[in-house]
N, CA, C and O atoms as a GROMACS GRO file, in nm:
protein
  316
    1UNK      N    1 -11.868  18.115   1.474
    1UNK     CA    2 -11.891  18.257   1.480
    1UNK      C    3 -11.804  18.322   1.588
    1UNK      O    4 -11.761  18.437   1.574
    2UNK      N    5 -11.780  18.250   1.693
    2UNK     CA    6 -11.698  18.301   1.802
    2UNK      C    7 -11.552  18.316   1.757
    2UNK      O    8 -11.483  18.410   1.798
    3UNK      N    9 -11.506  18.225   1.672
    3UNK     CA   10 -11.371  18.232   1.619
    3UNK      C   11 -11.355  18.355   1.529
    3UNK      O   12 -11.251  18.421   1.534
    4UNK      N   13 -11.454  18.385   1.450
    4UNK     CA   14 -11.450  18.503   1.363
    4UNK      C   15 -11.441  18.631   1.445
    4UNK      O   16 -11.365  18.721   1.409
    5UNK      N   17 -11.515  18.642   1.551
    5UNK     CA   18 -11.510  18.759   1.638
    5UNK      C   19 -11.372  18.772   1.702
    5UNK      O   20 -11.320  18.883   1.713
    6UNK      N   21 -11.312  18.661   1.744
    6UNK     CA   22 -11.178  18.665   1.803
    6UNK      C   23 -11.074  18.712   1.700
    6UNK      O   24 -10.986  18.791   1.733
    7UNK      N   25 -11.085  18.663   1.576
    7UNK     CA   26 -10.992  18.704   1.472
    7UNK      C   27 -11.005  18.853   1.439
    7UNK      O   28 -10.905  18.921   1.416
    8UNK      N   29 -11.126  18.904   1.438
    8UNK     CA   30 -11.147  19.047   1.412
    8UNK      C   31 -11.088  19.132   1.524
    8UNK      O   32 -11.028  19.236   1.498
    9UNK      N   33 -11.105  19.089   1.648
    9UNK     CA   34 -11.049  19.163   1.761
    9UNK      C   35 -10.896  19.162   1.757
    9UNK      O   36 -10.832  19.264   1.782
   10UNK      N   37 -10.837  19.046   1.726
   10UNK     CA   38 -10.691  19.036   1.718
   10UNK      C   39 -10.640  19.124   1.604
   10UNK      O   40 -10.540  19.194   1.620
   11UNK      N   41 -10.707  19.122   1.489
   11UNK     CA   42 -10.668  19.206   1.376
   11UNK      C   43 -10.674  19.354   1.413
   11UNK      O   44 -10.585  19.430   1.376
   12UNK      N   45 -10.778  19.394   1.485
   12UNK     CA   46 -10.793  19.532   1.526
   12UNK      C   47 -10.682  19.573   1.622
   12UNK      O   48 -10.630  19.685   1.612
   13UNK      N   49 -10.645  19.486   1.714
   13UNK     CA   50 -10.537  19.515   1.809
   13UNK      C   51 -10.404  19.530   1.735
   13UNK      O   52 -10.327  19.620   1.765
   14UNK      N   53 -10.378  19.441   1.638
   14UNK     CA   54 -10.254  19.450   1.560
   14UNK      C   55 -10.252  19.580   1.479
   14UNK      O   56 -10.149  19.646   1.470
   15UNK      N   57 -10.364  19.615   1.422
   15UNK     CA   58 -10.375  19.739   1.345
   15UNK      C   59 -10.345  19.861   1.432
   15UNK      O   60 -10.270  19.949   1.391
   16UNK      N   61 -10.402  19.866   1.549
   16UNK     CA   62 -10.376  19.976   1.641
   16UNK      C   63 -10.230  19.979   1.685
   16UNK      O   64 -10.171  20.087   1.694
   17UNK      N   65 -10.171  19.864   1.711
   17UNK     CA   66 -10.032  19.856   1.753
   17UNK      C   67  -9.940  19.911   1.644
   17UNK      O   68  -9.849  19.988   1.672
   18UNK      N   69  -9.965  19.871   1.520
   18UNK     CA   70  -9.883  19.921   1.409
   18UNK      C   71  -9.899  20.071   1.391
   18UNK      O   72  -9.802  20.140   1.357
   19UNK      N   73 -10.017  20.122   1.412
   19UNK     CA   74 -10.040  20.266   1.397
   19UNK      C   75  -9.968  20.344   1.506
   19UNK      O   76  -9.913  20.451   1.480
   20UNK      N   77  -9.966  20.293   1.627
   20UNK     CA   78  -9.900  20.361   1.738
   20UNK      C   79  -9.748  20.356   1.727
   20UNK      O   80  -9.681  20.454   1.758
   21UNK      N   81  -9.694  20.243   1.684
   21UNK     CA   82  -9.549  20.228   1.679
   21UNK      C   83  -9.489  20.285   1.552
   21UNK      O   84  -9.370  20.316   1.550
   22UNK      N   85  -9.566  20.300   1.446
   22UNK     CA   86  -9.515  20.353   1.320
   22UNK      C   87  -9.445  20.245   1.240
   22UNK      O   88  -9.435  20.130   1.284
   23UNK      N   89  -9.396  20.281   1.124
   23UNK     CA   90  -9.329  20.182   1.039
   23UNK      C   91  -9.193  20.143   1.097
   23UNK      O   92  -9.129  20.221   1.168
   24UNK      N   93  -9.152  20.024   1.067
   24UNK     CA   94  -9.022  19.976   1.112
   24UNK      C   95  -8.916  20.039   1.024
   24UNK      O   96  -8.921  20.028   0.902
   25UNK      N   97  -8.820  20.104   1.088
   25UNK     CA   98  -8.712  20.171   1.015
   25UNK      C   99  -8.580  20.103   1.047
   25UNK      O  100  -8.555  20.067   1.162
   26UNK      N  101  -8.496  20.084   0.948
   26UNK     CA  102  -8.366  20.023   0.977
   26UNK      C  103  -8.278  20.118   1.058
   26UNK      O  104  -8.285  20.240   1.042
   27UNK      N  105  -8.198  20.061   1.145
   27UNK     CA  106  -8.112  20.144   1.230
   27UNK      C  107  -7.996  20.201   1.151
   27UNK      O  108  -7.953  20.314   1.175
   28UNK      N  109  -7.944  20.124   1.058
   28UNK     CA  110  -7.831  20.168   0.978
   28UNK      C  111  -7.872  20.174   0.832
   28UNK      O  112  -7.922  20.076   0.777
   29UNK      N  113  -7.853  20.287   0.771
   29UNK     CA  114  -7.884  20.302   0.630
   29UNK      C  115  -7.754  20.334   0.558
   29UNK      O  116  -7.698  20.443   0.576
   30UNK      N  117  -7.704  20.242   0.475
   30UNK     CA  118  -7.578  20.271   0.405
   30UNK      C  119  -7.596  20.386   0.307
   30UNK      O  120  -7.702  20.404   0.248
   31UNK      N  121  -7.490  20.463   0.292
   31UNK     CA  122  -7.497  20.577   0.202
   31UNK      C  123  -7.500  20.530   0.058
   31UNK      O  124  -7.423  20.442   0.018
   32UNK      N  125  -7.589  20.589  -0.020
   32UNK     CA  126  -7.594  20.559  -0.162
   32UNK      C  127  -7.508  20.658  -0.237
   32UNK      O  128  -7.493  20.773  -0.194
   33UNK      N  129  -7.451  20.614  -0.347
   33UNK     CA  130  -7.374  20.710  -0.425
   33UNK      C  131  -7.463  20.821  -0.478
   33UNK      O  132  -7.584  20.803  -0.493
   34UNK      N  133  -7.404  20.935  -0.507
   34UNK     CA  134  -7.480  21.050  -0.555
   34UNK      C  135  -7.552  21.016  -0.684
   34UNK      O  136  -7.668  21.054  -0.702
   35UNK      N  137  -7.485  20.946  -0.773
   35UNK     CA  138  -7.548  20.904  -0.897
   35UNK      C  139  -7.562  20.754  -0.894
   35UNK      O  140  -7.477  20.684  -0.840
   36UNK      N  141  -7.667  20.704  -0.951
   36UNK     CA  142  -7.695  20.561  -0.948
   36UNK      C  143  -7.613  20.487  -1.053
   36UNK      O  144  -7.664  20.456  -1.161
   37UNK      N  145  -7.488  20.459  -1.022
   37UNK     CA  146  -7.406  20.379  -1.109
   37UNK      C  147  -7.339  20.454  -1.224
   37UNK      O  148  -7.257  20.395  -1.294
   38UNK      N  149  -7.371  20.575  -1.243
   38UNK     CA  150  -7.312  20.652  -1.352
   38UNK      C  151  -7.228  20.764  -1.294
   38UNK      O  152  -7.269  20.833  -1.201
   39UNK      N  153  -7.111  20.782  -1.350
   39UNK     CA  154  -7.026  20.890  -1.302
   39UNK      C  155  -7.064  21.019  -1.373
   39UNK      O  156  -7.097  21.020  -1.491
   40UNK      N  157  -7.058  21.125  -1.299
   40UNK     CA  158  -7.089  21.256  -1.355
   40UNK      C  159  -6.959  21.317  -1.401
   40UNK      O  160  -6.864  21.329  -1.324
   41UNK      N  161  -6.956  21.356  -1.527
   41UNK     CA  162  -6.836  21.422  -1.577
   41UNK      C  163  -6.878  21.540  -1.661
   41UNK      O  164  -6.984  21.540  -1.724
   42UNK      N  165  -6.796  21.636  -1.662
   42UNK     CA  166  -6.827  21.755  -1.736
   42UNK      C  167  -6.792  21.732  -1.883
   42UNK      O  168  -6.676  21.708  -1.916
   43UNK      N  169  -6.891  21.739  -1.968
   43UNK     CA  170  -6.867  21.717  -2.110
   43UNK      C  171  -6.844  21.846  -2.185
   43UNK      O  172  -6.814  21.842  -2.304
   44UNK      N  173  -6.858  21.956  -2.121
   44UNK     CA  174  -6.839  22.083  -2.187
   44UNK      C  175  -6.963  22.124  -2.263
   44UNK      O  176  -7.076  22.096  -2.221
   45UNK      N  177  -6.942  22.192  -2.373
   45UNK     CA  178  -7.053  22.244  -2.453
   45UNK      C  179  -7.126  22.129  -2.522
   45UNK      O  180  -7.064  22.036  -2.573
   46UNK      N  181  -7.258  22.137  -2.523
   46UNK     CA  182  -7.340  22.036  -2.590
   46UNK      C  183  -7.371  22.083  -2.731
   46UNK      O  184  -7.405  22.199  -2.753
   47UNK      N  185  -7.360  21.990  -2.826
   47UNK     CA  186  -7.392  22.019  -2.966
   47UNK      C  187  -7.490  21.914  -3.016
   47UNK      O  188  -7.502  21.806  -2.957
   48UNK      N  189  -7.561  21.945  -3.123
   48UNK     CA  190  -7.656  21.847  -3.176
   48UNK      C  191  -7.604  21.792  -3.308
   48UNK      O  192  -7.533  21.859  -3.383
   49UNK      N  193  -7.640  21.666  -3.334
   49UNK     CA  194  -7.603  21.600  -3.458
   49UNK      C  195  -7.682  21.663  -3.572
   49UNK      O  196  -7.803  21.683  -3.560
   50UNK      N  197  -7.614  21.695  -3.681
   50UNK     CA  198  -7.681  21.759  -3.795
   50UNK      C  199  -7.775  21.662  -3.867
   50UNK      O  200  -7.862  21.706  -3.942
   51UNK      N  201  -7.757  21.531  -3.845
   51UNK     CA  202  -7.841  21.432  -3.913
   51UNK      C  203  -7.965  21.395  -3.832
   51UNK      O  204  -8.077  21.402  -3.882
   52UNK      N  205  -7.945  21.355  -3.705
   52UNK     CA  206  -8.058  21.305  -3.624
   52UNK      C  207  -8.101  21.400  -3.513
   52UNK      O  208  -8.209  21.382  -3.456
   53UNK      N  209  -8.022  21.501  -3.481
   53UNK     CA  210  -8.059  21.598  -3.378
   53UNK      C  211  -8.022  21.559  -3.237
   53UNK      O  212  -8.057  21.630  -3.143
   54UNK      N  213  -7.952  21.447  -3.219
   54UNK     CA  214  -7.911  21.401  -3.087
   54UNK      C  215  -7.811  21.499  -3.027
   54UNK      O  216  -7.717  21.542  -3.094
   55UNK      N  217  -7.831  21.535  -2.899
   55UNK     CA  218  -7.736  21.623  -2.830
   55UNK      C  219  -7.628  21.538  -2.764
   55UNK      O  220  -7.658  21.437  -2.700
   56UNK      N  221  -7.504  21.581  -2.779
   56UNK     CA  222  -7.392  21.512  -2.719
   56UNK      C  223  -7.283  21.614  -2.687
   56UNK      O  224  -7.284  21.724  -2.743
   57UNK      N  225  -7.190  21.578  -2.598
   57UNK     CA  226  -7.082  21.672  -2.565
   57UNK      C  227  -6.996  21.700  -2.687
   57UNK      O  228  -6.974  21.613  -2.771
   58UNK      N  229  -6.949  21.823  -2.696
   58UNK     CA  230  -6.866  21.865  -2.810
   58UNK      C  231  -6.742  21.778  -2.823
   58UNK      O  232  -6.695  21.752  -2.934
   59UNK      N  233  -6.687  21.734  -2.710
   59UNK     CA  234  -6.566  21.651  -2.711
   59UNK      C  235  -6.591  21.516  -2.776
   59UNK      O  236  -6.497  21.456  -2.828
   60UNK      N  237  -6.714  21.464  -2.776
   60UNK     CA  238  -6.745  21.334  -2.835
   60UNK      C  239  -6.801  21.345  -2.976
   60UNK      O  240  -6.819  21.243  -3.043
   61UNK      N  241  -6.827  21.465  -3.022
   61UNK     CA  242  -6.887  21.484  -3.155
   61UNK      C  243  -6.781  21.474  -3.264
   61UNK      O  244  -6.664  21.505  -3.244
   62UNK      N  245  -6.826  21.429  -3.381
   62UNK     CA  246  -6.738  21.423  -3.498
   62UNK      C  247  -6.772  21.539  -3.590
   62UNK      O  248  -6.888  21.576  -3.605
   63UNK      N  249  -6.671  21.597  -3.650
   63UNK     CA  250  -6.692  21.707  -3.742
   63UNK      C  251  -6.680  21.654  -3.884
   63UNK      O  252  -6.579  21.594  -3.921
   64UNK      N  253  -6.783  21.676  -3.963
   64UNK     CA  254  -6.783  21.629  -4.101
   64UNK      C  255  -6.706  21.723  -4.192
   64UNK      O  256  -6.656  21.826  -4.149
   65UNK      N  257  -6.697  21.683  -4.321
   65UNK     CA  258  -6.626  21.762  -4.421
   65UNK      C  259  -6.692  21.898  -4.442
   65UNK      O  260  -6.627  21.995  -4.482
   66UNK      N  261  -6.822  21.904  -4.414
   66UNK     CA  262  -6.896  22.029  -4.432
   66UNK      C  263  -6.888  22.120  -4.309
   66UNK      O  264  -6.944  22.229  -4.310
   67UNK      N  265  -6.817  22.076  -4.204
   67UNK     CA  266  -6.799  22.157  -4.085
   67UNK      C  267  -6.910  22.138  -3.981
   67UNK      O  268  -6.904  22.199  -3.874
   68UNK      N  269  -7.010  22.055  -4.010
   68UNK     CA  270  -7.118  22.029  -3.914
   68UNK      C  271  -7.076  21.918  -3.819
   68UNK      O  272  -6.984  21.842  -3.848
   69UNK      N  273  -7.144  21.910  -3.706
   69UNK     CA  274  -7.113  21.808  -3.606
   69UNK      C  275  -7.211  21.692  -3.619
   69UNK      O  276  -7.329  21.710  -3.647
   70UNK      N  277  -7.156  21.570  -3.597
   70UNK     CA  278  -7.234  21.447  -3.608
   70UNK      C  279  -7.206  21.358  -3.487
   70UNK      O  280  -7.103  21.372  -3.421
   71UNK      N  281  -7.300  21.267  -3.459
   71UNK     CA  282  -7.284  21.179  -3.344
   71UNK      C  283  -7.209  21.050  -3.380
   71UNK      O  284  -7.155  20.986  -3.290
   72UNK      N  285  -7.204  21.012  -3.507
   72UNK     CA  286  -7.136  20.890  -3.548
   72UNK      C  287  -7.082  20.906  -3.690
   72UNK      O  288  -7.118  20.999  -3.762
   73UNK      N  289  -6.995  20.813  -3.728
   73UNK     CA  290  -6.939  20.816  -3.863
   73UNK      C  291  -7.047  20.793  -3.968
   73UNK      O  292  -7.043  20.853  -4.076
   74UNK      N  293  -7.142  20.706  -3.938
   74UNK     CA  294  -7.249  20.676  -4.033
   74UNK      C  295  -7.332  20.803  -4.063
   74UNK      O  296  -7.369  20.827  -4.178
   75UNK      N  297  -7.358  20.880  -3.961
   75UNK     CA  298  -7.436  21.001  -3.982
   75UNK      C  299  -7.354  21.108  -4.056
   75UNK      O  300  -7.410  21.189  -4.130
   76UNK      N  301  -7.223  21.108  -4.036
   76UNK     CA  302  -7.138  21.203  -4.108
   76UNK      C  303  -7.133  21.169  -4.257
   76UNK      O  304  -7.124  21.259  -4.341
   77UNK      N  305  -7.140  21.038  -4.290
   77UNK     CA  306  -7.138  20.993  -4.430
   77UNK      C  307  -7.275  21.000  -4.497
   77UNK      O  308  -7.284  21.003  -4.620
   78UNK      N  309  -7.381  21.001  -4.417
   78UNK     CA  310  -7.517  20.999  -4.474
   78UNK      C  311  -7.544  21.125  -4.554
   78UNK      O  312  -7.495  21.233  -4.521
   79UNK      N  313  -7.624  21.112  -4.662
   79UNK     CA  314  -7.654  21.230  -4.744
   79UNK      C  315  -7.746  21.328  -4.674
   79UNK      O  316  -7.780  21.432  -4.730
   0.00000   0.00000   0.00000
């Protein structure tokens, strides 16, 4: 029983110490890139696929024979 009381007192002292000192913070924090692994590029005007409704940049869209925009060749050929 005496050991249990000693452990509780030690735990309480550690708890108070951590509260007074605050969390441990690293001294040096390396800068993270603005975007997480993806480059930001201006795609211009966004258009939607006439088949599935997916939005994509106008520069990446395909124009079908009917003049509508599509996200892939398969969707341009689909009925």
